[in-house]
C-alpha positions as CSV (number, residue, x, y, z in Angstrom):
1,M,58.0,67.0,-17.5
2,I,58.4,64.6,-14.6
3,K,55.6,66.3,-12.8
4,K,53.4,66.0,-15.8
5,L,54.1,62.3,-16.1
6,L,53.3,61.8,-12.5
7,Q,50.0,63.6,-12.9
8,Q,49.1,61.5,-15.9
9,A,50.1,58.4,-14.0
10,G,48.0,59.4,-11.0
11,T,45.1,60.1,-13.2
12,S,45.5,56.7,-15.0
13,G,45.9,55.0,-11.6
14,A,42.7,56.5,-10.3
15,G,40.9,55.4,-13.4
16,V,42.2,51.9,-13.0
17,A,41.3,51.9,-9.4
18,I,37.8,53.1,-10.2
19,A,37.4,50.4,-12.9
20,V,38.6,47.7,-10.5
21,V,36.1,48.9,-7.9
22,V,33.3,48.9,-10.4
23,L,34.2,45.4,-11.7
24,A,34.6,44.1,-8.2
25,F,31.1,45.5,-7.3
26,L,29.5,44.0,-10.4
27,F,31.3,40.7,-10.5
28,G,33.0,40.3,-7.2
29,F,30.0,39.7,-5.1
30,N,27.4,37.0,-4.6
31,R,23.8,37.9,-3.7
32,V,21.8,35.5,-1.6
33,D,18.1,36.3,-1.8
34,E,15.6,35.8,1.0
35,Y,14.4,32.5,-0.4
36,E,18.0,31.1,-0.9
37,V,20.9,29.7,1.0
38,G,24.5,30.0,-0.2
39,V,27.4,27.7,0.2
40,R,30.9,29.1,0.0
41,R,34.0,27.3,-1.3
42,N,37.6,28.3,-1.6
43,P,38.6,27.6,-5.2
44,V,42.3,27.5,-4.2
45,T,42.2,25.2,-1.2
46,G,38.9,23.5,-2.0
47,A,37.7,24.1,1.6
48,V,34.0,24.4,2.0
49,S,32.5,26.6,4.8
50,S,30.6,24.6,7.3
51,T,28.0,27.4,7.8
52,P,25.4,28.1,5.1
53,Y,24.9,31.8,4.3
54,R,21.5,33.4,4.5
55,Q,20.2,36.5,2.7
56,G,22.9,39.1,2.0
57,L,25.7,40.3,-0.3
58,Y,29.0,38.5,0.0
59,H,32.3,39.2,-1.9
60,S,33.6,36.6,-4.3
61,I,37.4,37.2,-4.0
62,L,38.9,33.8,-3.7
63,R,35.5,32.4,-3.1
64,S,33.1,30.4,-5.3
65,W,29.4,30.4,-4.4
66,T,26.5,27.9,-5.0
67,N,23.0,29.2,-4.2
68,Y,20.2,26.8,-3.3
69,S,16.5,27.7,-3.4
70,T,14.5,26.9,-0.3
71,R,11.2,27.1,-2.1
72,E,9.0,24.1,-2.9
73,I,9.8,22.5,-6.2
74,Q,7.2,20.4,-8.0
75,Y,7.8,17.6,-10.5
76,P,6.3,17.3,-13.1
77,R,5.6,20.9,-13.5
78,E,2.0,22.3,-13.6
79,G,0.2,20.9,-16.6
80,A,2.8,18.3,-17.4
81,A,2.6,14.5,-16.7
82,E,5.0,11.6,-16.7
83,R,3.9,7.9,-16.6
84,L,6.3,5.4,-15.0
85,T,6.0,1.6,-15.4
86,A,6.8,-1.0,-12.8
87,L,6.3,-4.7,-12.2
88,S,3.9,-6.0,-9.6
89,S,4.6,-8.9,-7.3
90,D,3.1,-11.2,-9.9
91,Q,5.2,-9.7,-12.7
92,L,2.5,-7.7,-14.4
93,Q,3.3,-4.2,-15.7
94,I,1.6,-1.3,-13.9
95,G,1.5,2.3,-15.1
96,V,1.8,5.1,-12.5
97,D,1.2,8.8,-13.1
98,A,2.1,10.7,-10.0
99,A,3.6,14.1,-8.9
100,Y,5.5,15.3,-5.9
101,R,6.7,18.5,-4.2
102,Y,9.9,18.8,-2.2
103,R,12.1,21.4,-0.6
104,I,15.5,21.4,1.1
105,N,16.3,22.0,4.7
106,P,18.4,25.2,4.8
107,D,20.5,23.8,7.7
108,S,21.4,20.8,5.5
109,T,22.6,22.8,2.5
110,V,26.3,22.3,3.1
111,N,25.8,18.5,3.6
112,L,23.8,18.4,0.3
113,Y,26.6,20.3,-1.5
114,L,29.2,17.8,-0.2
115,T,27.2,14.6,-0.7
116,V,24.9,15.3,-3.7
117,G,26.0,18.5,-5.5
118,S,24.4,21.4,-7.2
119,P,20.7,22.2,-7.3
120,S,20.3,20.3,-10.6
121,D,22.1,17.3,-9.0
122,I,19.6,17.5,-6.1
123,H,16.7,17.5,-8.5
124,A,18.1,14.5,-10.3
125,Y,18.7,12.7,-7.0
126,V,15.1,13.3,-5.9
127,Y,13.8,12.1,-9.2
128,N,15.8,8.9,-9.2
129,T,14.6,8.3,-5.6
130,Y,11.0,8.7,-6.8
131,R,11.5,6.2,-9.6
132,S,13.1,3.7,-7.2
133,A,10.2,4.2,-4.7
134,V,7.6,3.6,-7.4
135,R,9.3,0.3,-8.4
136,D,9.6,-0.9,-4.8
137,A,6.1,0.0,-3.8
138,I,4.5,-1.6,-6.9
139,A,6.6,-4.7,-6.4
140,E,5.0,-5.2,-3.0
141,V,1.4,-5.7,-4.3
142,E,-0.4,-8.0,-6.7
143,A,-1.8,-6.4,-9.9
144,S,-5.3,-7.5,-9.0
145,N,-5.2,-5.5,-5.8
146,I,-3.8,-2.3,-7.3
147,L,-7.2,-0.8,-8.1
148,S,-9.0,-2.2,-5.0
149,S,-7.8,-2.3,-1.4
150,D,-4.2,-1.4,-2.0
151,R,-4.8,1.6,-4.3
152,A,-5.6,3.9,-1.4
153,T,-2.3,3.1,0.3
154,I,0.0,2.9,-2.7
155,G,0.6,6.7,-2.8
156,D,1.4,6.7,1.0
157,R,3.8,3.8,0.5
158,I,5.7,5.6,-2.3
159,E,6.0,8.7,-0.2
160,A,7.2,6.8,2.8
161,L,10.0,5.1,0.7
162,M,11.0,8.5,-0.6
163,D,11.1,9.9,2.9
164,E,13.4,7.1,4.1
165,S,16.0,8.1,1.5
166,L,15.6,11.8,1.4
167,T,15.1,12.9,5.0
168,V,18.7,11.9,6.0
169,K,20.0,14.2,3.2
170,G,17.9,17.1,4.4
171,I,15.3,16.9,1.6
172,V,11.7,17.1,2.7
173,V,8.8,15.7,0.6
174,T,6.0,18.2,1.2
175,D,3.4,16.5,-0.9
176,F,2.8,13.4,-3.0
177,F,-0.3,12.5,-5.0
178,V,-1.1,9.7,-7.4
179,R,-3.0,11.0,-10.4
180,E,-3.6,7.6,-12.1
181,I,-2.8,4.0,-11.8
182,E,-3.1,2.0,-15.0
183,P,-3.5,-1.8,-14.6
184,P,-2.5,-4.4,-17.2
185,E,-5.0,-4.9,-20.0
186,T,-6.2,-8.3,-18.6
187,I,-6.9,-6.7,-15.2
188,R,-8.6,-3.7,-16.8
189,Q,-10.8,-5.9,-18.9
190,A,-11.7,-8.0,-15.9
191,I,-12.6,-4.9,-13.9
192,E,-14.7,-3.5,-16.8
193,N,-16.6,-6.9,-17.0
194,K,-17.1,-6.9,-13.3
195,L,-18.5,-3.4,-13.3
196,A,-20.8,-4.3,-16.2
197,R,-22.1,-7.3,-14.3
198,E,-22.7,-5.2,-11.2
199,Q,-24.6,-2.6,-13.3
200,Q,-26.7,-5.4,-14.9
201,V,-27.5,-6.9,-11.4
202,Q,-28.5,-3.5,-10.2
203,A,-30.8,-3.0,-13.2
204,E,-32.4,-6.4,-12.8
205,A,-32.9,-5.7,-9.1
206,Y,-34.6,-2.4,-10.0
207,E,-36.9,-4.1,-12.5
208,T,-37.8,-6.7,-9.9
209,Q,-38.6,-4.0,-7.4
210,V,-40.8,-2.3,-9.9
211,V,-42.7,-5.6,-10.7
212,E,-43.1,-6.2,-7.0
213,E,-44.5,-2.7,-6.4
214,Q,-46.9,-3.2,-9.3
215,A,-48.0,-6.5,-7.9
216,N,-48.5,-5.0,-4.5
217,Q,-50.6,-2.2,-6.1
218,K,-52.8,-4.7,-7.9
219,R,-53.3,-6.7,-4.8
220,A,-54.3,-3.6,-2.9
221,E,-56.8,-2.7,-5.7
222,A,-58.2,-6.3,-5.6
223,A,-58.5,-6.1,-1.8
224,G,-60.3,-2.8,-2.1
225,I,-62.8,-4.2,-4.7
226,R,-63.3,-7.3,-2.5
227,D,-64.0,-5.2,0.5
228,A,-66.4,-3.1,-1.4
229,Q,-68.3,-6.1,-2.7
230,E,-68.4,-7.5,0.8
231,I,-69.9,-4.3,2.1
232,I,-72.5,-4.2,-0.7
233,A,-73.4,-7.8,-0.2
234,T,-73.8,-7.3,3.5
235,S,-75.9,-4.2,3.0
236,L,-78.3,-6.1,0.6
237,T,-79.1,-8.9,3.0
238,G,-82.2,-8.9,5.2
239,V,-85.6,-7.1,4.8
240,Q,-84.0,-3.6,4.3
241,G,-81.8,-5.0,1.5
242,Q,-84.7,-6.6,-0.3
243,R,-86.7,-3.4,-0.1
244,Y,-83.8,-1.5,-1.6
245,L,-83.4,-4.0,-4.4
246,Y,-87.1,-3.9,-5.2
247,W,-87.0,-0.1,-5.2
248,R,-84.0,-0.1,-7.5
249,Y,-85.7,-2.7,-9.7
250,L,-88.8,-0.5,-10.1
251,E,-86.5,2.5,-10.8
252,V,-84.7,0.7,-13.6
253,L,-87.9,-0.5,-15.1
254,G,-89.1,3.0,-15.3
255,E,-85.9,4.2,-17.0
256,V,-86.1,1.4,-19.5
257,G,-89.7,1.8,-20.2
258,G,-89.3,5.5,-20.8
259,G,-86.8,4.9,-23.5
260,S,-87.3,4.9,-27.2
261,N,-86.4,1.3,-27.8
262,N,-90.1,0.1,-27.6
263,L,-89.0,-2.6,-25.2
264,V,-91.7,-3.8,-22.9
265,I,-90.8,-5.4,-19.6
266,A,-93.6,-7.4,-17.9
267,P,-93.0,-8.4,-14.3
268,T,-94.3,-11.8,-13.3
269,E,-95.3,-13.3,-10.0
270,G,-92.0,-15.2,-9.8
271,G,-90.1,-11.9,-9.9
272,V,-88.4,-12.7,-13.2
273,P,-89.3,-10.1,-15.8
274,I,-90.2,-11.0,-19.4
275,F,-88.7,-8.8,-22.1
276,F,-90.4,-8.6,-25.5
277,T,-90.7,-6.1,-28.3
278,P,-94.3,-5.5,-29.5
279,D,-95.1,-5.5,-33.2
280,S,-94.9,-2.0,-34.6
281,Q,-97.9,-1.5,-37.1
């Protein structure tokens, strides 16, 4: 009887041991992937390991784990947008639509855990830093310059302000880009009016150029006609020119006389022809 009970107890103990091993394997380990870094904390004493844990499988007995991704994180996500508003140095409201990417330095993970918190806390910290950087950068410029000389540098300024706050924490801003800057309505209307005036000036300049080209063409045509007339006039002077004119005169008389208009041309001694139409009877 006792032997039987011992056998049953041994069987039950083995089953419990197996169950404990299975549960420990399923729930008693923390896996850190190749793109993650883990931070270990003792839930009893509250002590945090000073060394981050790289890829591997670590037991969770008297240990709590927080894993951090080392991949780039983008905000807003692909296809999304968020418009922030800030006041310029002349107290006009400017709209900014921008996006950024960041990642954490794996060697700074423990410090981030102690000073900032969990991955979601880090994301909120970066976002709040971004909002503050936008406000500070916009406050440094006048609204009238937002879309002109300062627009090219406004994105660089926001990124620089973010770097000042995040780099010391071990957070790296890998990319920052301004999608759109929306000026106040008064500035926008003034810009549109300026562009319209510039387009009108360009159109008028083009019309003036066309008129000048047409005038130059007409002057060239007139100069050509004048040169031709001078050549003809020069060629008709002298004895040779008079002979040519007389020959041409006789040729025209022959053409007119051979027509059916019954017109008679009688040359005179003075060289001036007399035109008359004889009576048709």
